[in-house]
N, C-alpha and C positions, 0 to 999 in steps of 0.2 A: 217279566222273563218267559219264556217261550213254555207253553203246554207242553209236557212230557210224555211218550208213551209209556205204557207200563216197560216193554225192556228198558227203556231208557232210565226212565227214573229206577229199575230196580240196579243200577251202576251209576249212573251221575247222585242219586241220590242216599241210594242204602247201600254204595259202595261195592256193589258186585263185578264181576268180571267176563267178558263176552267170550265163548269159546274160542282158540288159537283160530287161525289161518281162517276166519269168517268174518271178517269184520270187512268195510267197501275200500277200507283206505288202508288195509296192511301193504297192497302192493303197487299202489299209485305211485306215481313217477313226474306227475304233472306240474308245472310251474306254480304257485301262489301262495295262499296263507291257509292256516290252518284255525278257525275259532269256538269257540265254546257253544257247544251244541243249546247249552240253557240261556247262556244269556248274550253272546254274539261279541264275548273280547277276544281280541288277537293273540293267541299263545304261540305256533311253530310257524316261521317261514318254511317253504318246503327244501330250502339250500341247507337245511338243518337235518332233514329225512334222511334215514339209509335202510338198507334190508338187517336186519341182523337174523333172520331168520329164525325167527322166535314165533312168529304167528300174530303179531302184533307190531302198530305202526310203532317206528323206532325214530328217536330224533335226539341229538346230541348236542343240542342249545335251544332255550326259548326266547322268544321277543322280550326283552327287559323287564322287569316288574311283573309279570303276566303269571307265573304262575309259583306255588307258595310250596314250600316242604313240611311235613308232620311225619313226627314218629307213626309207625303203623301198630296198631292194637297187636298185634303181633309178636311186635318187641325185635324183630330183624330188619326188615321193609322200612322205606321211606316211600310215605304216600306223597303223592302230588296233587293239589288241585288248582282248580280256577283261581285265581287271585282275584276277581272282582263279585263271583257269586258263591264262592265255595263248592262249587260243580267236582266231584271226584272224578281224575282223569285216569290215575292208573299208579304206578310205582317210579321210581328212581334207580338207576344201579349205578355202582361207580369200578373201575379197578378191571374191566373185562376185557380192554383194549381192542374194543371194535373200532374207533375212532383216534385219532389223533388228542380229541379233547377228554378222551377215557370216561364218557360219560355216556347212561341210554335210555333218556327216556320211554318208557312200554306202556302205550297210549290206548284205552280203548275206542275205537272208531266209534263205538256208539256215541262217546263224547266230545265230538269234534265235530264241525261243519267244513266243507272246503271251499273256498273263493279263488276263482283263477285270476289274482292279482299278486303284486307284494304291498301287501298294507302295512300302512304305518302302526303301532302299537294303540289302543284305543279297544271300544266298543264299537261295534257295527251293528246294525238291524237289517232284517231278513223281511223282504213282502214277498207274496204270491200272488200274481194275477191271470189269469183265464180271460181273454175278449178277444173270440177269433184267431185266424192264424196268428201264430205268435209270432210270425217276422215281421210283423207291425207294430206290436207292441212291445217289442225287444229294441226296435229303430227310435220311438220315441223317448223310449226308458233310458237308454244308454247317452243320448244328448241332453238328459237332466241335471243341473249340476248338484254335485253330491254322491249321484249315481257312482261306483266304484265297479260293478259286475253286475251285467245280466246274461241268465242262462236259460235258453230255451228247453222247454223239457214237457214231461208228460205225469197228470198226478188226476188224484178224483177217483180213478176206479180201482177195478177188482185184479187187474192184471199184472202181474211181476214183470219188472223190467221188457215192457212192452218196444215194439219196435213202430215205427212207423206209419207201415202198411197194416199193423196190426189196430192202430188205434184210428186209420183211415178204415173199418169195415164198421167203426158206430158200433163194436161188441165190447169191449175194454172197460167202458166206462170212464174214461182218463179225456181228461180237456187239454188241447194245445195249450199250456202256463207258461212264464217266465216268473223265474225267480229271482229277486233283484236286490242286493247289496249295496245297503250304504252308508255312509259317514253318518253319525247321528251329531257330528260337531258343525254340518253343512247343512244338513235337509233331513228332515224328519217321514214319519209313513202317514202324516196327515196329506202333506205337500204331493205325496207321488201316489195315494189314494185320488185326488184332486184330478190329476193329471190324466190317473188309468182311466177316470170318469168320461175326460173330454176327448180322448182319441180315439175311443168307440161308440158303437151306439148301445148304452145300458138298456136298451126299451126292446132290444130281438132277439128271440127266443131259438136258439140251436143252431144259430145264423149270424154271420156278420159280411154283410153286402152279399157278394155272389157265393159266399163260401157254405154251405149248409151242411146242417148234420151236427148230432150231438159233443161233438170232440170243439166245437164254435161256439161254445155255450158261452154265456158272462158270467163268471164266478169270483167272488174273492174268499181266498181260502187263508183264514187266520191262523196265527202262529201262538197269539195271546189275548186276553182278555181286552184289554187296554186296543187291541188290534178289533177286537168284534165289535166295542162300542163305536168307536170312528168309524166301520163301514156303516152299521146302521144307520148311525147319526146322518152321513152326507146320503146314504138312499134314500133317509128321510125327507131330507131337502130337499132331492129332486122328486119326490113326491109334492112335494107341499108347490112343486112349481108346473107340476100338472105331467110329470113325467110320467109314462106306465111301464113301471122299473122291473126287466127281467131279472136283474143281477142275482143269483143268490149269494148266500153269506155261511158257508162250510169251513169247519176246522182242519188245519191242512193235515197231512197226511203224507205219504213216501212221496219226494219227487223223483222223477226219473229223468234224468239227462239224455237230451235229444241225439240225433245220430251230429257226429259233426259238420257234416255240410249244411246244418239249420242253425249254428251257432253264427250270430254277426252277418248274415245271410246277405239283407241290404248293403251292408258295409264291402262286402265280399265283390257282390255283383255290380255295385255303383246303381241298380234300379232301386226305385222308390216304391214306399206303401200302395198297393190297390185298391186296400178295402178300410184304411185308419187314416184320419186326419184329425188338425186340433180343430175343435168346436169349443167356446167358454159357455160353462153352463152353470157355473157358479158365481 
């Protein structure tokens, strides 16, 4: 299971509620799938999302078998939880007439993560890597079998919602990074970790090729203890081969999606990576 922040644990584990109109997914209208923040289980497709003007994301249907219902301790409401991990999602209401299905799943944004792809039922893994310009890492990860989505963004710093211009100043603490969503039935974290360490130079410090700066550092952001252990194992293997590894291993924090023009950059432009390439190291 993914490591949760205090705020996430307050809601997902201790069944709290985020303040209305504060969640990052309340107004999101993009096409894709909402997965469980704690375990990666696919919960809702965006096609079932609607604006109930209630302050929380609302859905009128779930992915079959993904959500369970329980009588709430208040004796009035019905709680909904992830069918795989039991994480608290919110509550479900009927008879309000918002849609023809006449049902509203009122879900905390904190309980969710969003994937810009329509996923089949099942569990999906998340990996976050920083290895120089995110365009190149994104390019190679998108071509890997089992990967369903790659998003370029910023993480590891102290500035909320940073822009590309701000990150380039080197004062935000953020690294250019990618968030990779993968189908656990087709690939695994170890395979993606190995690929990451073979498509960039993990010995370079605060740079990758011609790109120089703290934002271009090599770093693995782990979401759970299994990922941390695997990262340390693979880096130890590289050191045993004589590599002077500079890659840091850090617990993941908030990931901020980069501007639209950075997404799918090489596939949109038809260009090729200028500082990333595959070199077998394992």
